[in-house]
N, C-alpha and C positions, 0 to 999 in steps of 0.2 A: 203546137203551131196549129195543124190542119185547121181548129176550129176558130182563129184567133183572125187567119185567109177567110173562112167559110164566112164569120158574124163581119168581118171588116167587105167582100164583095156583095153584101145583101144589099146597101144603101145607096151604088153607083149602078147595080144591076137594075134593082126596080124605080129607081128615081134621080137619073142622070142630069134631070137638068141640074134638081133640087142640091143633089152632090156638087156636079159643077159651080154652082152659088157659093153652097157653103166654102166651100174651097178657095174663093175670091175670097172670099171677106176674111181667112184666114188669113191671106197673104199679106191684107193690110195691117194683120196687127203687130205692135211692135213685140222683141226680142223679149221683154220679163211677160209681158204679155202671152205670148208662148210657150217660155216656160213653165207660168204656172200652169196652166194648159195640162202641161205634160206631168207636172207634179200631182196631179189633183187627177194623170190616167195612173201613172205609176201605185198612187196611193190606194184608187178603187182596185187597181190591178191585185194587189198584195191584199184589201183584206175581204178579194174575192177565194185566193190562193188558201189564207190565214181559215174561212169558213170549210172551205171545204176540206183541209186537211183536219178541223176542229171534231167535223160531222161524221168521217168517214174511218 
């Protein structure tokens, strides 16, 4: 959990204006597009956990 917060905090800390632009674009997406992005994030997270588990 701490690593996730660290990674999520890097972009707004280093590039606050760019981060705000990205958030504004996400707000304009439809529910289906946001769900698709969430699905991609879930699959990426599961894949990374599987790789860590496989190689440890």
